[in-house]
C-alpha positions in Angstrom: 110.1 131.4 78.8 110.1 128.3 81.1 107.6 125.5 80.3 105.9 124.1 83.4 104.2 120.8 83.7 103.4 120.8 87.5 100.3 119.2 89.0 98.3 122.0 90.6 98.2 125.5 92.1 98.6 124.1 95.6 101.6 125.4 97.6 104.6 123.2 97.4 107.2 124.2 99.9 110.9 123.7 100.0 112.8 126.9 100.4 115.1 129.3 102.1 115.0 130.7 105.6 111.8 132.2 107.1 111.0 135.8 106.3 111.6 138.4 108.9 108.7 140.3 110.4 107.5 143.1 108.1 106.5 146.5 109.4 103.1 148.0 109.1 102.5 149.7 105.8 101.0 153.2 105.9 97.7 153.7 104.1 99.3 156.5 102.0 101.7 154.0 100.5 98.9 151.7 99.2 98.6 153.3 95.8 99.2 151.8 92.3 102.6 152.6 90.7 103.7 153.2 87.1 105.3 149.7 87.2 101.9 148.2 88.1 100.4 149.9 85.0 103.2 148.7 82.7 102.9 145.1 84.1 99.1 145.2 83.6 99.6 146.3 79.9 102.0 143.4 79.3 99.8 140.9 81.1 96.8 141.9 79.0 98.9 141.6 75.8 100.1 138.1 76.6 96.7 136.8 77.7 95.0 138.2 74.6 97.6 136.9 72.1 99.1 133.7 73.6 96.8 132.2 76.2 95.2 128.8 75.3 91.7 130.0 76.3 90.4 133.0 74.4 88.4 135.1 76.8 87.0 138.6 76.0 87.8 141.3 78.5 84.3 142.7 78.7 81.6 143.6 81.2 80.8 139.9 81.8 84.4 139.1 82.7 84.5 142.3 84.8 81.8 141.0 87.1 83.8 137.8 87.6 86.9 139.7 88.3 85.2 141.6 91.1 83.7 138.4 92.6 87.1 136.6 92.5 88.9 139.6 94.0 86.4 139.7 96.9 86.7 135.9 97.3 90.5 136.4 97.5 90.3 139.2 100.1 87.5 137.7 102.2 87.0 134.0 101.3 84.9 133.1 104.3 82.9 136.4 104.1 84.0 137.3 107.7 84.8 141.0 107.1 82.9 142.8 104.3 79.3 143.6 105.0 76.3 143.5 102.6 76.5 147.3 102.6 80.1 147.1 101.4 79.1 144.7 98.6 76.4 147.0 97.5 78.9 149.8 97.2 81.5 147.6 95.4 79.0 146.3 92.9 78.2 149.8 91.6 81.5 149.4 89.6 81.2 145.7 88.8 81.1 146.3 85.0 84.0 148.8 85.0 87.0 146.6 85.9 87.6 145.6 82.2 87.9 149.3 81.3 90.0 150.0 84.3 92.4 147.3 83.5 92.8 148.4 79.9 93.4 151.9 81.0 95.9 150.9 83.7 93.7 152.6 86.3 94.0 150.4 89.4 93.0 152.7 92.3 89.5 151.3 92.7 91.0 147.9 93.4 93.3 149.5 96.0 90.3 151.3 97.5 88.5 147.9 98.1 91.6 146.6 99.8 91.8 149.7 102.1 88.2 149.0 103.1 89.2 145.4 103.9 92.0 146.8 106.2 89.4 148.9 108.0 87.1 145.9 108.4 89.8 143.6 109.6 91.0 146.1 112.2 87.5 146.5 113.5 86.9 142.7 113.7 90.2 142.2 115.5 89.2 144.8 118.1 85.8 143.3 118.4 87.1 139.7 118.9 89.6 140.8 121.6 86.9 142.7 123.4 84.6 139.6 123.4 87.6 137.5 124.6 88.2 139.8 127.5 84.7 139.3 128.8 82.9 136.3 130.3 82.1 133.3 128.0 79.2 131.0 128.8 79.4 127.5 127.5 76.2 126.3 129.0 74.1 128.0 126.4 72.7 125.8 123.6 73.8 127.4 120.4 75.7 126.5 117.2 78.6 128.1 115.3 78.4 127.9 111.5 82.1 128.4 110.7 81.9 127.9 106.9 80.4 131.1 105.4 82.1 130.8 102.0 78.8 130.3 100.2 76.6 132.2 102.6 75.0 135.6 101.8 77.1 138.6 102.7 76.1 139.5 106.2 75.0 142.7 107.9 77.0 144.4 110.6 74.8 142.8 113.3 75.1 139.3 111.7 78.9 139.6 111.6 78.9 140.7 115.3 77.0 137.5 116.1 79.4 135.4 114.0 82.5 136.8 115.6 81.0 136.4 119.1 80.4 132.7 118.4 83.8 132.4 116.7 85.6 133.6 119.9 83.5 131.1 122.0 84.4 128.3 119.6 88.1 129.1 119.5 88.2 129.2 123.3 86.2 126.0 123.7 88.5 124.1 121.3 91.6 125.1 123.2 89.9 124.3 126.5 88.9 120.8 125.4 92.5 120.3 124.1 93.6 120.7 127.8 94.8 124.4 127.8 94.5 126.6 130.9 92.4 129.8 130.9 95.4 132.2 131.0 97.2 130.3 128.1 94.0 130.2 126.1 93.3 133.9 126.4 96.9 134.8 125.6 96.9 132.5 122.5 93.7 133.9 121.2 94.5 137.5 121.9 97.6 137.2 119.8 95.7 135.3 117.1 93.1 138.1 116.8 95.8 140.8 117.0 97.6 139.0 114.1 94.6 139.2 111.9 95.0 143.0 111.7 98.8 143.0 111.8 99.2 140.6 108.9 96.7 142.5 106.7 98.5 145.8 107.6 101.8 144.4 106.4 100.7 143.9 102.8 102.4 146.3 100.4 101.2 147.9 97.2 102.9 145.1 95.2 100.9 142.6 97.2 97.6 144.4 96.5 98.4 144.6 92.8 99.3 140.9 92.8 96.0 140.0 94.5 93.9 142.0 92.1 95.6 141.0 88.8 95.4 137.4 89.9 91.6 137.9 90.4 91.5 138.8 86.7 93.8 135.9 85.7 91.8 133.4 87.8 88.7 134.5 85.9 90.5 133.4 82.7 91.8 130.0 83.9 93.1 128.6 87.3 96.7 127.7 86.3 97.4 131.2 85.0 98.8 133.6 87.6 101.0 136.6 88.2 104.0 136.7 90.5 105.2 140.0 91.9 109.0 140.6 92.0 109.1 139.4 95.6 107.0 136.3 94.9 109.0 135.6 91.7 112.2 135.5 93.8 110.6 133.1 96.3 109.4 131.0 93.4 113.0 130.9 92.0 114.3 129.8 95.4 111.7 127.0 95.6 112.6 125.8 92.1 116.4 125.9 92.7 118.6 122.9 93.6 118.9 124.1 97.2 115.3 123.4 98.0 115.1 122.6 101.7 112.1 121.9 103.9 109.9 119.0 105.1 108.5 117.8 101.8 104.8 118.4 101.7 102.2 120.2 99.7 99.9 122.5 101.8 96.7 124.4 101.1 94.4 126.7 103.1 91.2 125.1 104.3 88.8 127.2 106.4 91.6 129.1 108.3 93.5 125.8 108.8 96.7 124.8 107.0 95.9 121.4 105.4 98.5 118.8 104.4 97.3 118.1 100.9 100.1 115.7 100.0 103.2 114.2 101.6 106.0 113.9 99.0 107.8 110.6 98.7 111.4 110.8 99.9 111.0 113.9 102.0 111.4 114.3 105.7 107.7 114.1 106.4 107.3 110.9 104.3 110.3 109.3 106.0 109.0 110.1 109.5 105.7 108.4 108.9 104.0 110.7 111.3 102.6 113.5 109.1 99.7 112.4 106.8 97.5 113.7 104.0 94.5 115.7 105.5 96.3 116.5 108.8 95.9 120.1 109.8 98.8 122.2 111.1 97.7 124.6 113.8 101.1 125.7 115.3 104.8 125.8 114.3 107.8 125.8 116.6 111.5 126.2 115.8 114.0 123.8 117.1 113.4 121.6 120.2 112.7 124.4 122.7 111.3 127.5 121.0 107.6 128.2 121.8 104.9 127.3 119.3 103.4 130.0 117.1 99.7 129.7 116.6 99.0 129.7 112.8 95.3 129.3 112.6 93.9 132.0 110.3 97.3 132.7 108.7 97.9 133.0 105.0 99.4 129.9 103.5 102.7 131.6 102.4 103.3 132.9 105.9 102.8 129.5 107.4 105.3 128.2 104.8 107.8 130.9 105.8 107.7 129.4 109.3 108.0 125.8 108.3 110.8 126.0 105.8 114.4 126.6 106.9 118.0 125.4 106.6 118.9 121.8 106.0 119.4 119.8 109.2 117.5 122.3 111.4 114.5 121.1 113.4 110.9 122.2 113.1 108.0 121.1 115.4 104.4 121.1 114.2 101.2 120.9 116.3 98.9 118.7 114.2 95.2 117.8 114.3 95.0 114.3 112.8 92.7 113.9 109.8 89.1 113.2 110.6 89.4 114.5 114.2 87.5 117.6 115.5 89.1 121.0 116.1 88.9 120.5 119.8 90.9 117.2 119.7 94.2 117.1 121.5 96.9 117.9 118.9 99.9 115.7 118.2 103.4 117.1 118.1 105.4 116.1 115.1 109.2 116.8 115.2 110.9 116.9 111.8 114.5 117.6 110.6 114.4 119.8 107.5 116.2 118.4 104.5 115.8 118.3 100.8 114.6 115.6 98.4 117.7 114.4 96.7 117.7 112.8 93.2 118.2 109.5 94.9 115.1 109.9 97.0 113.0 110.7 93.9 114.5 107.8 91.8 112.6 104.8 90.8 112.8 101.8 93.2 111.7 98.2 92.9 110.3 95.6 95.2 108.6 92.2 94.9 105.2 91.1 96.3 104.6 87.4 96.9 101.0 86.2 96.5 100.1 82.8 97.9 98.2 80.8 95.2 97.3 77.3 96.0 100.6 75.3 96.7 102.8 78.0 95.0 103.7 81.6 95.3 103.3 84.2 92.5 105.9 87.0 92.4 104.7 90.4 91.2 107.3 93.2 90.7 106.6 96.8 91.7 108.4 99.8 90.4 107.7 102.9 92.5 108.1 106.1 90.6 107.7 109.3 92.6 108.3 111.7 89.7 109.5 111.9 86.1 113.0 113.1 86.4 116.2 113.6 84.4 119.6 114.9 85.4 119.6 117.7 82.8 122.9 119.1 83.9 124.7 115.7 83.6 123.2 115.1 80.2 124.1 118.6 79.0 127.8 118.1 79.9 127.9 114.8 78.0 127.8 112.4 80.9 126.9 109.0 79.4 125.6 107.7 82.7 123.3 110.5 83.5 120.2 109.5 85.7 116.8 109.5 84.2 113.4 107.8 84.8 113.6 105.7 81.7 117.1 104.5 82.2 116.5 103.6 85.8 113.2 101.8 85.0 114.9 99.8 82.2 117.5 98.6 84.7 114.9 97.8 87.4 112.9 95.7 84.8 115.9 93.6 84.3 116.4 93.2 88.0 112.8 92.1 88.5 112.8 89.7 85.6 115.9 88.2 87.1 113.9 87.5 90.3 111.3 85.6 88.3 108.3 88.0 88.5 105.2 87.1 86.5 104.0 90.7 86.1 105.0 94.3 86.9 103.2 97.2 88.6 104.2 100.8 87.8 103.2 102.7 91.0 102.5 106.3 90.1 100.5 107.3 93.2 101.4 110.8 94.3 103.5 111.3 91.2 102.7 114.9 90.2 104.5 114.9 86.9 107.9 116.1 85.7 109.7 115.7 82.4 107.5 115.2 79.3 110.4 113.6 77.5 110.7 111.0 80.2 107.0 110.3 80.1 107.3 109.7 76.4 110.4 107.6 76.6 109.1 105.5 79.5 106.0 104.6 77.5 108.4 103.5 74.8 109.8 100.7 77.1 106.4 99.0 76.8 105.4 99.5 73.2 107.2 99.2 69.9 106.9 102.7 68.3 104.2 105.2 67.9 102.6 108.4 69.2 102.5 108.9 73.0 100.7 112.2 73.5 99.3 115.0 71.3 99.8 118.7 72.3 97.5 121.4 71.0 98.9 124.9 71.2 96.9 128.1 71.6 96.8 128.7 67.8 95.1 125.3 67.3 98.1 123.5 65.9 98.7 120.0 67.1 102.1 118.3 67.4 102.8 114.7 68.5 105.4 113.4 71.0 106.5 110.0 69.7 108.4 107.0 70.8 110.8 106.2 67.9 112.8 103.4 69.6 111.4 100.0 68.4 113.0 98.1 71.3 110.5 96.9 73.9 112.1 96.5 77.4 109.2 94.5 78.8 106.4 92.7 77.1 104.9 90.9 80.0 101.8 91.5 82.2 101.6 95.2 83.2 99.5 97.3 85.6 99.7 101.0 86.3 98.6 102.1 89.8 97.4 105.7 90.1 95.5 107.9 92.5 94.0 111.4 92.7 97.4 112.9 93.1 98.9 111.4 89.9 99.1 114.3 87.5 100.5 115.7 84.3 103.2 113.4 83.0 101.8 110.5 85.1 98.5 111.0 83.3 100.3 111.0 79.9 102.0 107.7 80.6 98.9 106.0 82.2 96.6 107.3 79.3 99.0 106.0 76.7 99.2 102.5 78.3 95.4 102.5 78.5 94.9 103.6 74.9 97.5 101.1 73.6 95.7 98.4 75.6 99.1 97.5 76.8 98.1 97.0 80.5 95.5 97.5 83.1 95.1 100.9 84.9 94.2 100.4 88.6 93.3 102.9 91.5 91.6 106.2 91.5 90.7 108.8 88.8 93.8 110.9 88.4 94.2 114.7 89.1 93.1 115.9 85.6 95.9 118.4 84.9 96.2 118.3 81.1 97.7 121.8 80.4 101.1 123.3 79.9 102.2 126.7 81.3 104.9 129.1 80.3 106.7 131.4 82.7 107.3 134.8 81.3 109.6 137.5 82.8 107.6 140.7 82.1 110.6 142.9 82.6 112.3 141.4 79.5 109.5 142.8 77.4 109.5 146.3 78.9 111.2 149.3 77.4 113.2 149.7 80.6 115.4 146.6 80.6 116.1 146.9 84.3 112.5 147.0 85.3 111.3 144.5 87.9 107.7 143.8 86.8 107.3 140.3 88.0 106.4 137.2 86.1 103.3 135.7 84.3 102.6 132.0 84.3 100.2 131.4 81.4 98.5 128.3 80.0 99.6 127.9 76.4 98.8 124.3 75.4 96.7 121.3 76.3 97.5 117.5 76.2 95.4 115.0 74.4 95.8 111.2 74.4 96.5 109.2 71.3 92.9 108.1 71.2 91.9 111.8 71.1 90.6 112.4 74.7 92.1 115.1 76.8 93.7 114.3 80.2 92.3 117.7 81.3 89.6 117.7 84.0 88.5 114.1 83.8 92.0 112.7 84.3 92.6 109.0 83.5 89.7 106.8 84.7 91.1 103.4 85.8 89.9 100.2 84.2 89.4 98.9 87.8 88.6 101.7 90.3 89.3 101.2 94.0 86.5 102.1 96.4 88.8 104.6 98.1 88.0 106.9 95.1 84.7 107.9 96.7 85.9 111.5 97.2 88.1 111.9 94.0 85.3 113.7 92.1 85.6 116.7 94.4 89.4 116.9 94.2 92.1 117.7 91.6 91.3 119.8 88.5 87.6 119.0 88.9 87.6 121.1 92.1 89.2 124.1 90.6 86.9 126.9 89.6 87.0 128.0 86.0 89.2 125.0 85.0 89.3 124.2 81.3 86.8 121.5 80.4 87.4 118.1 79.0 87.8 118.1 75.3 88.5 115.7 72.4 90.4 116.0 69.1 91.0 113.6 66.2 92.8 110.4 67.2 96.4 109.8 66.1 97.4 106.7 64.1 98.6 104.1 66.5 98.7 100.3 66.8 97.2 98.9 70.0 98.6 95.9 71.8 96.5 93.0 73.1 95.8 93.5 76.8 92.8 91.4 77.9 90.2 94.2 78.0 87.4 91.6 77.8 88.8 90.1 81.0 88.8 93.3 83.0 85.1 92.8 84.0 86.0 89.4 85.5 89.0 90.8 87.3 86.9 93.7 88.6 84.3 91.2 89.9 87.0 89.1 91.7 88.5 92.3 93.2 85.1 93.4 94.6 84.5 90.0 96.1 87.9 90.1 97.9 87.2 93.5 99.3 83.9 92.4 100.9 85.9 90.1 103.1 89.1 92.1 103.5 88.8 93.7 107.0 91.8 96.0 106.4 90.2 97.5 103.3 86.9 98.0 105.1 88.8 100.0 107.7 90.4 102.1 105.0 86.9 102.9 103.6 85.7 103.8 107.1 88.6 106.2 107.4 87.7 107.8 104.0 84.1 108.2 105.1 85.1 109.8 108.4 87.4 112.3 106.7 84.7 113.1 104.2 82.1 113.6 107.0 84.5 115.9 108.9 85.0 118.0 105.8 81.3 118.3 105.1 80.4 119.3 108.6 80.1 123.1 108.8 78.5 123.7 112.2 79.8 123.1 115.8 77.9 123.1 119.1 79.0 125.7 121.6 77.6 123.7 124.4 80.6 122.3 126.3 78.9 119.1 127.3 77.9 118.3 123.8 81.4 119.1 122.4 83.0 116.8 125.0 80.7 114.0 124.0 81.4 114.5 120.3 85.2 114.7 120.9 85.2 111.6 123.0 83.2 109.7 120.4 85.5 110.8 117.6 88.5 109.7 119.5 87.0 106.3 120.4 86.0 105.7 116.7 89.5 106.7 115.5 91.2 104.4 118.1 88.8 101.6 117.2 89.6 101.9 113.5 93.3 101.9 114.2 93.0 98.8 116.4 90.9 97.0 113.8 93.4 97.9 111.1 96.3 96.6 113.1 94.4 93.4 113.8 93.5 92.9 110.1 97.1 93.5 108.9 98.9 91.7 111.7 100.6 94.8 113.2 101.6 94.9 116.9 99.8 97.5 119.1 101.7 100.7 119.9 103.9 100.7 123.0 102.1 102.9 125.5 100.3 106.1 125.0 101.8 109.2 123.4 102.0 112.4 125.4 101.6 115.8 123.9 105.3 116.5 124.2 106.3 113.4 122.3 106.7 112.7 118.7 103.4 112.2 117.0 102.5 108.5 117.0 103.3 106.7 113.8 99.9 105.4 112.7 99.5 102.0 111.1 100.6 102.7 107.5 100.1 99.4 105.8 97.4 101.0 103.7 100.0 101.3 101.0 100.7 97.6 101.3 97.1 96.7 101.2 96.6 98.7 98.0 99.7 97.2 96.4 98.8 93.7 97.5 95.3 94.0 96.0 96.8 95.5 92.8 99.1 92.5 92.5 96.2 90.1 92.9 94.3 92.0 90.2 97.3 91.6 87.9 97.6 88.0 88.8 93.9 87.5 87.9 94.8 88.7 84.4 97.9 86.6 84.0 96.4 84.0 81.8 98.3 82.6 78.9 97.9 84.9 75.9 95.9 87.6 77.5 97.6 90.4 79.4 100.3 91.0 76.8 101.7 89.4 73.7 105.4 89.2 73.0 106.9 92.4 71.5 107.0 90.9 68.0 103.2 90.4 68.1 102.1 93.2 70.4 101.0 95.5 67.6 97.7 95.0 65.8 96.5 97.0 62.8 96.9 100.7 63.1 93.8 102.5 64.2 92.8 105.2 61.7 92.4 108.8 62.8 88.8 109.5 63.6 
């Protein structure tokens, strides 16, 4: 079994070459196999006996299984009709019994119905596209049907008619000619059916069994043998790609996070919340339209061999679907250990007639060179070793405080999170881990040496997860420093990866893998990091959308919980002074024009996400697009002016590299974090010397 501490169920891609085109699977081949029945038996056994959450497989869960299966097959309710749903729900309380008996044909029957419906909708859309389209009619297209009632056949006809008009109008307003638009959309609608027809029996089984597992808990999932192999490739040392985390979002591929040190991050032209609409190989191959594609198929196109080139057509965040896309050209690579390693810098803050120096240690992940350590290399790389060295470098530069920057850090080694905490406290518990049987064990720092006893801040955001939350939570509970930024992701669970074939009577069986949640993290004060995450002592206003993201946005996630506190000795960070520092922070932001633009950008992105209808009147869409582009350009100009950046040289064309947007947002956040830390650098407040840092031990509650 392999323990996993990753941040989320989003799709992280770095991998091998793109998959070849699969042939159409005949309907007669879409039947459950004996291997599927054996895998089901093993999955049920492990969930019943070892999963952290104890959920009865009964009629109530059966209803959820059906609903989640339908959500998986038709998430936007574009294909199944209300009549289909009435038929499916006749068996909604039977799926628990079917799973226990290993009888999976009803699930395959539902998928075969989906194939029929997708084929029909593909033909319908292509027929509408072949006819005349009138954009002078005042009507609206409601593109988000995820929570709408299941529609009748006639209602779906109207939806698809409007969808074709919207797709055509978006490409027209992006500057495409009629022939190119019709060719692009005809292929797009043909692909809808082709891609569904390529799914094999293993794929259908994987979809259905994951509907059951998602009804238990969102981080528990099944990997078919093919998916298991892809997962192994992505987790290997030869991971190659562009360095991003993607997710599906209303038929678009959304950039959820850009990983530090990867090609996308180094380019500065691909950003969180951008939408990828087409992918091209090399410098000259034509773009492949990927709107409506499954996320793993988009990933297959984007990933590839190291040093090869991939081009992306991207809709910038906050811009409408009809906006002119930017073209981003990236050279595939892999994130090396050096790219992920901790790095230091110094921020200088003017203060009266002097300058205050604040050190920053940027930490993209919690890493350790396990192979070097295993072979006895005394100089193996690790987070704790590198940070210890960087602390010495910063103290040599005369810094008056240090910020540990964990933004975007999705986790990593639990050992490193524990040992890193130990650099800032004497000894004591760092995190409590409760297993599925209810037993609790404690990860401790046993080294009494304190590498740094000065003023400390930890900067986090909504993508700081798992090991990052353990470290930030421990620093907060020990009152060792101030936590600044946004509420963290809220991923407070541990998963094990189980090869089902190892537990089958046939040792050569390829039954896939089960990733199951088997434990939960709790802070030393007793609170879980699950769901709520770590709430900063001083929260930045950019956190306005954090409540709808991370673990809090995952259906059926484990709730926040609390256990008895551990015995630990808090330090003496000036908790009483946090309110004053918070007030000074808010006063500065009111007059900080750069931060005000950041908040405007956050609101624009949020409004774009919340908008679910589009006008199909061409004149209105043109006005809306022009207004959005003007507002975006004005924000960028105000941001450049506020941060002293030079304006861009000329205008980008569609064939050029996407314009590198002003990216001093990171600097603004760091600058303000340094000011907050400086507000707390008062003699005898932010931290005591190591010899006096510990107060009396707090008793277990």
